[in-house]
N, C-alpha and C positions, 0 to 999 in steps of 0.2 A: 347439876343437871348435865347429862351428856347431850350435847347439841347434835341434832340431826339436820343436815343441810336443807332438806326439802320440807322440814317441819313448818307448819303454819301456826300462827298464834291467833286466837279468837279473843277479841276484847269483849268483856261482859257488856250486855246491853244496858246494864244499870250504871255504867261509868260514863260520866261526862268529862271532857278534857279540853283545856284551853292553854295555849302558849302565852306566857306573860314574861316579858323581859328576858327572853332566851331560855326560860325554864318552863316546864310543863306542870300544870296544876290539874290533879285528877280528883273528881268527886265521885265517891261510890254512893249512889242513891239508896242502896239497900241497907248499908250500915251507917249512912250519913257521916262518913269519914273522908277527910281530905288527905291527899298524898302529894308530895312534890318530887319532881325529878330535876336533876341538874341539867346543864346544857347537853351533855353526852347522853344521859338517860332520856332526855326529851327527843334527841335525834333518833335514838333506837325506837322509842314509842311511835314517832312519826313514820318511820319506815315500816314498822309492823302494822300500823293502822292503815297505811296505804296499800297493804296486801302483799308486801315483800315476804318471802319465806325467811326463816332465820339465816340460812346460808347466804341468800341474796343480800340481806341487811349487813351481814358480816363483810361481804365483799365490798359494799359501798363504804362502810366504816373504815376498812383497811386502806382505802384510797384517800379518805378524808383526814385520818389521824395517823400519826407516827407511833405505831404500836405493833407488837408481834401478834401473829394470829393466835398463838397459844394464850397470851395474856388477854386478848380481846374475847376469845371464846370463854375463858374462865369468868371474866367480868360480866359478859352478857348472860351467861348461864346463871350466875348468882342473881342478877337483876330479874331474870325471868322466873326463877324460883321464888323470889320475894313477891313479885307481882301475882304469881299464881297462888301463893300462900294467903295473900290478902284478898283473893277472890276477884281480882281485877282482870285477869286473863285466864284462858284455858288453852291447853295444848293438845 
């Protein structure tokens, strides 16, 4: 996915989420499926659920982790694609 800095992500109203031991557990009520995000995925989810745009979330993550912007954009884009494909978010 090509990341647009001002792009907002909408979390499906059918998704419940809870942080557990530094990871994020997601429950999709419509499909009754569980999903898990590691520590970094959980941080991305937290920022997006707090209303940050994708670009704002990237800026925060660049300050928190030692990673190039190019690598981060690719990884976040892949995560967002996977979440959208699973019906957990829309963009």
